[in-house]
N, C-alpha and C positions, 0 to 999 in steps of 0.2 A: 254093828258098830264101825265105821270107816274108817278105815287106816290116814292118816296124817301123813301127811310128804310135802320135804319142804318141795320153793316152788324146780328148786338147784337140782333138787332127786329127781322132782314133778321130767323137769327141761331133758335132762340129760339120757331119760329112761325113757324115754315117755314111747315107744311103742310096743312098752313091752306094762305099762298101763294099763294104752289101750286095750289090749292078750288079755287083761286084768276081770278090768271091767267089762270085755263083754261077756268075760265068762259067768256077773255078776256082779261085781267086786266093787265096792268107794269108796272114795277117796275123798279128802280132805286137802284142801292145799293149800301150805301158807306161808307167809314173805312176812322178816322178821322174829315169827310167833306170831305174826298175828293171821288169822281164817282170811284170805282172800276168792279161797275158791272151791265149789264143791264139782265132780267130773263122776257122773253116771250114770251108768246102763239107762238111756233115749225108752220109754217106755214101765223107764223099772216106776215101779210104785211100792212105795213108800211102807213095811212092815212095821205097826202099832204093836205097840205093848200094849198087853191086856189096860192097865189102867187110864192110854190113853186109846183101845176102843171102847170101853164100856163109860171113858166120855164124848166123847161118837155119838153109840146109842140114846144116852138118855138127851142130846142135845137132838138126831134126828126127833127120837120119838117128843122131846117138848115142840120143833118145830107142826111135828106131826097132830100134835091138839092144839097150838098155834099163839101166840104170843097178846098177851091184853094188854094192848093200852092204853090203859082209862078211858080212852077219850069212846065216843057214840061214832056207830060204824055210817063210813058218807054216801048220803045220798044226790039223786043228781038233781036237790034244783038246793045242796052247799055246791060245791063240784063247777055248776053253774052261776058264781054267783057275782053278778058285774058292782 
């Protein structure tokens, strides 16, 4: 879970924030209580929850099987109709 920082706090302690990001920490920066930015390590892959992992696997399984769009497969003649 990312930590929340105000813009002012992030500005005043930017070097410390960068060190913590390099160590794997994530921050959400807010302005007047509204999130405006995320500070995350480059190349950091988001860690998924168990529910998100299960949903992603269901999506991948459905993609492997293909999606029925209810139409007929296109053929050369229908693709090149004039």
